[in-house]
Structures are given as structure tokens and as C-alpha cells.
C-alpha positions in Angstrom: -0.7 0.6 -4.9 2.2 2.8 -5.8 2.5 7.0 -6.1 4.4 9.5 -7.0 4.8 12.4 -4.3 3.0 11.5 -1.9 0.8 7.6 -2.9 0.8 4.6 -4.3 1.3 2.0 -4.3 0.0 -2.2 -5.8 1.9 -5.0 -7.1 0.1 -8.4 -8.4 0.9 -11.5 -6.9 1.9 -14.7 -8.8 3.0 -17.4 -7.4 5.6 -17.4 -5.1 8.8 -17.8 -6.5 11.1 -18.2 -3.2 11.1 -17.0 0.2 14.9 -15.0 -0.4 16.4 -14.2 3.4 19.4 -12.1 3.6 20.1 -10.0 6.0 21.6 -6.4 5.3 23.4 -3.6 6.8 20.9 -1.3 8.3 20.6 1.2 5.5 21.6 5.3 6.4 19.0 7.9 5.6 19.2 9.0 2.0 16.8 11.8 0.1 13.9 10.9 -1.3 14.0 12.4 -5.5 11.1 12.6 -6.8 9.6 10.7 -9.2 10.7 11.7 -12.5 7.4 12.2 -15.7 8.0 8.2 -16.9 7.0 7.0 -13.3 3.5 8.2 -13.6 1.3 5.8 -12.8 4.2 4.5 -10.4 4.6 4.9 -6.6 7.1 6.6 -5.1 7.0 10.6 -3.7 8.2 12.8 -2.1 7.2 14.5 1.4 3.9 17.3 0.9 1.5 16.8 -2.3 1.7 19.4 -4.6 -0.6 20.7 -6.3 1.7 19.0 -9.8 1.6 15.4 -7.7 -2.2 15.6 -7.4 -2.5 16.3 -11.3 -0.4 13.9 -12.1 -2.4 11.0 -10.1 -5.7 13.2 -11.9 -3.7 11.7 -15.2 -3.3 8.4 -14.1 -6.3 7.4 -13.2 -8.3 9.1 -16.6 -6.6 7.2 -18.5 -8.7 4.9 -21.0 -5.5 2.2 -20.3 -5.4 1.4 -16.7 -1.4 1.4 -16.6 -2.0 -1.0 -13.8 -3.8 -3.7 -12.4 -8.3 -3.4 -11.6 -8.7 -6.6 -9.3 -7.3 -6.6 -5.9 -4.3 -7.1 -4.6 -3.9 -10.8 -4.7 -1.7 -10.4 -1.2 -3.8 -8.6 0.6 -7.0 -10.8 -0.9 -5.6 -13.9 1.1 -4.0 -12.8 4.4 -7.9 -10.8 4.5 -9.4 -14.9 4.3 -6.4 -16.2 6.6 -8.0 -13.0 9.1 -11.0 -14.1 8.5 -10.1 -17.9 9.4 -8.4 -16.7 12.2 -10.4 -14.2 13.7 -7.7 -11.2 14.0 -10.7 -8.8 12.4 -14.9 -9.1 12.9 -17.2 -7.3 10.3 -16.8 -3.5 12.2 -13.5 -3.4 13.0 -12.0 -0.3 11.4 -9.2 -0.4 8.2 -7.5 2.1 6.6 -6.0 2.1 2.9 -3.2 4.8 2.4 -3.3 5.4 -1.4 -5.7 4.0 -1.7 -7.2 5.0 -6.3 -10.0 3.5 -7.2 -10.6 2.1 -4.5 -9.2 -1.7 -6.1 -8.5 -3.3 -2.2 -10.0 -1.2 0.1 -13.4 -2.3 -2.6 -12.7 -5.7 -1.1 -12.3 -4.6 2.7 -15.8 -2.9 2.9 -16.8 -6.2 0.9 -16.5 -8.2 3.3 -17.8 -6.4 6.6 -14.9 -3.5 7.9 -15.6 -0.4 8.3 -13.1 0.6 6.0 -11.5 4.9 5.7 -9.8 5.5 1.8 -7.5 8.2 1.5 -5.5 9.3 -1.5 -4.8 13.1 -3.3 -6.8 12.4 -6.5 -10.1 13.8 -6.9 -10.5 11.7 -9.6 -9.3 8.4 -8.6 -11.7 8.9 -5.8 -14.9 9.6 -7.5 -14.3 6.3 -9.3 -14.1 4.9 -5.8 -16.8 6.6 -4.5 -19.1 5.5 -7.5 -18.2 1.7 -7.7 -18.8 1.6 -3.9 -22.6 3.5 -4.5 -22.8 1.6 -7.2 -21.9 -1.5 -5.2 -24.3 -0.1 -2.6 -20.9 -0.6 -0.4 -19.8 2.6 2.6 -16.5 3.9 1.4 -15.0 6.9 3.7 -13.0 7.7 0.6 -10.8 11.0 1.8 -8.4 13.6 0.3 -5.4 13.8 1.5 -1.4 14.4 1.6 -0.8 11.1 3.2 2.4 12.3 4.8 0.5 15.5 7.3 -2.3 13.1 7.5 -2.9 12.6 11.7 -3.4 8.7 11.3 -4.1 8.8 15.9 -3.1 6.7 18.7 -4.8 2.9 18.8 -7.3 3.7 15.8 -7.2 0.7 13.5 -7.9 -2.1 13.6 -6.5 -2.7 10.0 -4.1 -0.5 7.8 -3.0 -1.7 3.7 -0.2 -0.1 2.3 -0.5 -1.4 -1.3 2.0 -0.3 -4.1 3.2 3.5 -1.6 6.6 2.3 -1.3 7.9 6.0 0.6 5.2 4.8 3.4 8.7 3.9 4.6 9.1 7.5 5.6 5.9 7.4 8.2 6.1 3.9 8.9 6.7 5.0 12.8 3.4 6.7 12.5 1.4 3.6 11.4 2.7 1.3 14.2 1.4 3.9 16.4 -2.0 3.9 14.5 -3.2 0.7 14.6 -4.6 -0.7 18.0 -2.7 -3.7 20.2 -3.6 -6.9 18.4 -4.3 -4.9 15.0 -2.9 -5.7 11.5 -0.6 -4.4 8.9 -0.2 -5.6 5.8 2.4 -4.1 3.6 3.2 -4.5 -0.2 5.8 -3.3 -2.6 8.4 -2.4 -5.2 11.3 -4.3 -3.3 15.7 -2.6 -3.5 16.4 -4.7 -7.1 13.0 -3.6 -8.7 14.6 -2.9 -12.2 13.2 0.6 -14.3 10.3 2.8 -13.4 8.7 2.8 -10.1 8.6 4.3 -6.1 12.4 6.3 -5.5 15.2 3.6 -5.4 15.6 5.1 -2.2 12.0 4.2 -1.2 12.9 0.4 -2.4 12.5 -1.8 0.5 15.8 -3.8 1.2 16.3 -7.3 1.8 14.7 -7.8 5.8 14.3 -4.0 6.1 10.3 -4.5 7.4 11.2 -7.2 8.7 13.4 -5.4 11.4 11.3 -2.5 11.1 8.3 -4.5 12.1 10.4 -7.3 14.4 8.5 -6.2 17.7 5.5 -7.2 16.0 4.9 -10.6 15.4 5.2 -11.4 12.3 2.7 -12.9 10.0 3.8 -13.9 6.4 6.9 -12.8 4.8 7.6 -12.7 1.1 10.5 -11.9 -1.2 10.8 -12.8 -4.5 9.9 -12.1 -8.2 6.1 -11.2 -8.8 3.8 -9.9 -11.3 3.7 -6.3 -10.3 0.4 -4.6 -9.5 1.7 -0.9 -11.7 3.3 -0.4 -15.0 1.8 -4.2 -15.7 4.7 -6.7 -17.0 7.5 -10.1 -16.0 7.8 -10.9 -12.8 10.1 -8.0 -10.5 11.9 -8.0 -7.2 8.5 -7.4 -4.8 9.0 -6.6 -0.9 5.6 -8.6 1.2 4.4 -8.2 5.0 1.8 -9.7 7.3 2.4 -8.6 10.8 0.0 -8.2 14.5 0.7 -5.8 17.0 1.5 -7.1 20.4 -1.7 -7.1 22.4 
């Protein structure tokens, strides 16, 4: 999903309008600006959570009219079906969902038999996720955590999902270490050509950026094009998606 000062994600899946593979120079490190109030409800963030960050996301998830897609992310659903078909995951495998929000994606993983931990900064979102999990009789470890300071461990997770939490670019090295050999990561977020509200521009995925970062893994799926976004719903925009497997 999408997040400000320490959270968020979400991009809705439209039909793939085209795979754009372009070679871009390695970007220089840039400081990550804080999201403006107008970006509330979108992903974006600077390292380190604050009380104001949590309050912002509490307001987002407490709205009567959600500004995000309520169904699970379509790309995640499609990649999960492939994982099961190709036996890349098994019941009871450990899955971690970053910037879980109210659990739309974490609960999909739990419904498919995975042992799911979801992280978020918003207590309102976490309470919603726990309530839905209880209603559906699903097991979900919903933790209130700062995603930049959380200890992801070493070779701990069979699957990590990063759905609309673009600021995760700053901790990709830690996430890569946290995945078990043979494990997977699924990412979706707004691309560098996205216009309007969203994560800080420095965190929007540049052409082939994810391919370079995970170039030492096996790229199982990569899409770069115009898709409907799970957050700030509207016309198709620039979205980048990746499914990759860590070497054994």
C-alpha cells in the first residue's frame, strides 16, 4: 500500500497496457521530502515515524469514504496464484506485508494458508485488520511498527510484499537480506512518470530501477506501464511491478 512518513502502498491493476523497458542511468541518492497534507492517503515517507505520521494515517483509515481500493491488490493475487501453481510457497510459510493498512493484502495471504505478519503505523488500520481477520477466522499477526526501524531479521521470511510503500527503496538491502534463500518478494508502486499526489518523487520507481536492485535475483515478473492505481483512485498512471525470487 501507500504511505507517508513511514508507510503505504497500493496500486490497482488494470490490464497491462505495455511493458516499457528502458535503461536509465543509476540515480544519485536524493533526500526524501516529507509528504504534504495534500498527499494524505497516498504512500510516501521520510525515515522515522512520528506521532503526527501515525495520526495522519489514522485519519486516512478512519474516513467514511476510503480513498483506496478495498479489494486485495490484483498483481499480488496473480503472483500468489502462480506461486501456488509452481509450488514456490507452501501452507505455513512465513509472509510479511509492509504498510499493511487495514489488511486487504495481508488477509489475502492468510486466506491462502500463509503465516502472515503485517506491519503498520496506524492503530486505526491495525484494529480494522484484526477485526476482519477475527470475523473471517484467519490468523494474522498485526504489529504497530515503524517500518524503518523494525528488525526484519536475516533469512526469516518466505515472502515479503511491498504494495504501495515506495519509501521501501531506502531499505531494500535489509529486505533482501530478510528473505530466505528461495523466497520471494512482490512489489508494486507508483513510477517516476506518475503525476500528482503520491509518494515523494525521490521514491517513485525509475525505469528498470527494480530490475537493477534485484538483478542478482531471478526476475519472475516485471511490468512498467500505465495501470489503475489502488490509491487516490483515478485514471491509469505510471505503475511499476516486480516479482523476484532469491537464489538458493
